[in-house]
C-alpha positions in Angstrom: 0.0 -0.1 0.1 1.2 3.3 -1.0 1.0 6.5 1.3 -1.7 8.1 -0.6 -4.0 4.9 0.1 -3.1 5.0 3.9 -3.8 8.8 4.2 -7.2 8.2 2.4 -8.1 5.4 4.6 -7.2 7.4 7.6 -9.2 10.1 6.7 -12.2 8.1 5.7 -11.9 6.2 9.2 -12.0 9.6 11.0 -15.1 10.7 9.0 -16.8 7.4 10.0 -15.9 7.7 13.5 -17.1 11.3 13.6 -20.4 10.4 12.1 -20.8 7.7 14.5 -20.1 10.0 17.5 -22.3 12.7 16.2 -24.9 10.0 16.2 -24.2 9.0 19.8 -24.3 12.8 20.7 -27.8 12.9 19.1 -29.0 9.8 21.3 -27.4 11.4 24.2 -29.1 14.5 23.5 -32.5 12.8 23.8 -31.7 11.6 27.3 -32.5 14.4 29.7 -31.5 14.4 33.4 -33.9 16.6 35.6 -35.3 18.1 32.5 -32.2 20.1 31.0 -29.0 18.2 31.6 -28.3 16.2 28.6 -25.6 13.6 27.9 -24.5 15.3 24.6 -21.0 16.4 25.4 -19.5 12.9 26.3 -19.0 11.8 22.6 -17.4 15.4 21.9 -14.8 14.7 24.9 -14.1 11.3 23.5 -13.7 12.8 20.0 -11.3 15.4 21.0 -9.1 12.7 22.8 -9.2 10.1 20.2 -9.4 12.0 16.8 -8.1 15.3 17.6 -9.6 18.8 18.7 -11.0 19.6 15.2 -13.1 16.5 15.2 -13.9 16.9 18.9 -15.1 20.4 18.2 -17.3 19.4 15.4 -19.0 16.6 17.4 -19.5 18.8 20.3 -20.8 21.7 18.4 -23.2 19.5 16.5 -24.3 17.8 19.8 -25.2 21.2 21.2 -27.1 22.1 18.3 -29.1 18.9 18.4 -29.7 19.0 22.1 -31.0 22.7 21.6 -33.2 21.4 18.8 -34.8 18.6 20.8 -35.2 21.1 23.6 -37.0 23.7 21.7 -34.2 26.2 21.3 -34.8 27.5 24.8 -32.5 30.7 24.1 -33.6 31.2 20.5 -31.8 30.0 17.6 -29.3 33.0 17.3 -28.1 32.8 20.8 -27.5 28.9 20.3 -25.5 29.4 17.3 -23.3 32.1 19.1 -22.8 29.4 22.0 -22.0 26.7 19.4 -19.4 28.9 17.7 -17.9 29.8 20.9 -17.6 26.2 22.0 -16.2 25.2 18.5 -13.4 27.9 19.1 -12.8 26.6 22.7 -12.9 22.9 21.7 -10.5 23.4 18.7 -7.9 25.4 20.8 -7.6 22.6 23.5 
């Protein structure tokens, strides 16, 4: 196998893992503890450790948006977009 195939396989594997962790984050967003605490950030922490900070930020940001969507966007859509962008910046700088 040449290096181009190995790099392509590595990228494909990371994208598949990211998609699976986003799906797990969505399932975690549906599990609510005391009405507002959701389990959507755990896949983001795992992705940041396992795949790197950029993939972790992507999983955590989409997890937050999915949690907000299933909760009814309690703080309105623009506020949740700002919160997501801030969390993406923080997660990618870890």
